[in-house]
C-alpha positions as CSV (number, residue, x, y, z in Angstrom):
1,M,-203.5,-121.2,50.0
2,Y,-200.0,-120.7,48.6
3,R,-198.2,-123.2,46.4
4,S,-195.1,-122.9,48.5
5,N,-194.0,-121.3,51.7
6,T,-192.0,-118.7,49.8
7,E,-195.1,-117.4,48.2
8,K,-196.4,-115.9,51.4
9,Y,-194.6,-112.7,50.6
10,Q,-192.8,-113.4,47.3
11,Y,-195.5,-112.2,44.9
12,L,-197.3,-109.8,47.3
13,S,-196.6,-106.1,47.7
14,E,-196.2,-106.8,51.4
15,F,-192.9,-108.6,50.8
16,E,-191.1,-105.4,50.1
17,D,-192.3,-103.8,53.3
18,Y,-191.6,-107.0,55.2
19,I,-188.0,-107.2,54.0
20,K,-187.4,-103.5,54.5
21,E,-188.5,-103.9,58.1
22,K,-186.2,-106.9,58.6
23,I,-183.2,-105.1,57.0
24,A,-183.8,-102.1,59.3
25,K,-183.7,-104.4,62.3
26,N,-180.5,-106.1,61.0
27,E,-182.6,-109.3,60.5
28,A,-182.1,-109.6,56.7
29,I,-179.1,-109.7,54.4
30,V,-179.3,-109.0,50.7
31,L,-177.3,-111.5,48.6
32,V,-175.4,-109.8,45.9
33,D,-172.6,-112.1,44.9
34,A,-173.5,-114.1,41.8
35,D,-172.5,-117.4,43.4
36,D,-174.7,-116.7,46.5
37,V,-177.6,-115.7,44.3
38,A,-177.3,-118.9,42.2
39,F,-177.2,-120.9,45.4
40,S,-180.3,-119.1,46.8
41,K,-182.3,-120.2,43.8
42,I,-181.8,-123.8,44.6
43,A,-181.9,-123.5,48.4
44,Q,-185.1,-121.7,49.2
45,L,-186.1,-121.9,52.8
46,A,-182.9,-123.7,53.7
47,K,-181.7,-123.1,57.2
48,V,-178.2,-121.5,56.9
49,G,-177.4,-120.1,60.4
50,N,-173.7,-120.3,61.1
51,A,-173.0,-121.5,57.6
52,T,-170.5,-120.2,54.9
53,L,-172.0,-119.4,51.6
54,P,-170.3,-120.1,48.2
55,S,-168.8,-116.5,48.2
56,G,-167.2,-117.1,51.6
57,L,-169.8,-114.9,53.4
58,K,-170.2,-116.2,56.9
59,V,-173.9,-116.3,58.0
60,P,-174.4,-115.2,61.6
61,D,-175.5,-117.9,64.1
62,G,-179.3,-118.2,64.6
63,D,-182.4,-119.1,62.7
64,W,-181.5,-117.7,59.3
65,K,-183.3,-118.9,56.1
66,I,-182.8,-118.2,52.5
67,V,-185.9,-116.4,51.1
68,N,-185.7,-115.1,47.5
69,Q,-182.3,-113.4,47.3
70,Y,-182.2,-112.7,51.0
71,L,-181.0,-114.3,54.2
72,V,-183.8,-113.7,56.7
73,K,-183.6,-114.2,60.5
74,N,-186.7,-115.8,62.1
75,Y,-188.6,-115.9,58.8
76,D,-192.3,-116.2,59.3
77,D,-193.2,-118.8,56.6
78,G,-196.9,-118.9,57.7
79,E,-196.6,-122.6,58.7
80,L,-198.2,-123.7,62.0
81,P,-195.7,-125.0,64.5
82,N,-195.6,-128.8,64.9
83,I,-196.9,-129.3,68.4
84,Y,-196.3,-133.1,68.3
85,N,-192.5,-132.9,68.4
């Protein structure tokens, strides 16, 4: 069991492969601006689709989440879907 949803890949060697695959499919964006990186540290797993980041970067519409220092589309956080909604 992981302590948080970000640990599914964060500390595993698989995260590097996972994120490379997402980048190759244009489903991940690397955050490089210092303001965006600082924001990412306090906004882990936040849904940011169609938002504007502190640097002015416009996030595409869709299911984008902040994971580590990346924006990831359709991030698989390992959680089971809530079937009671």
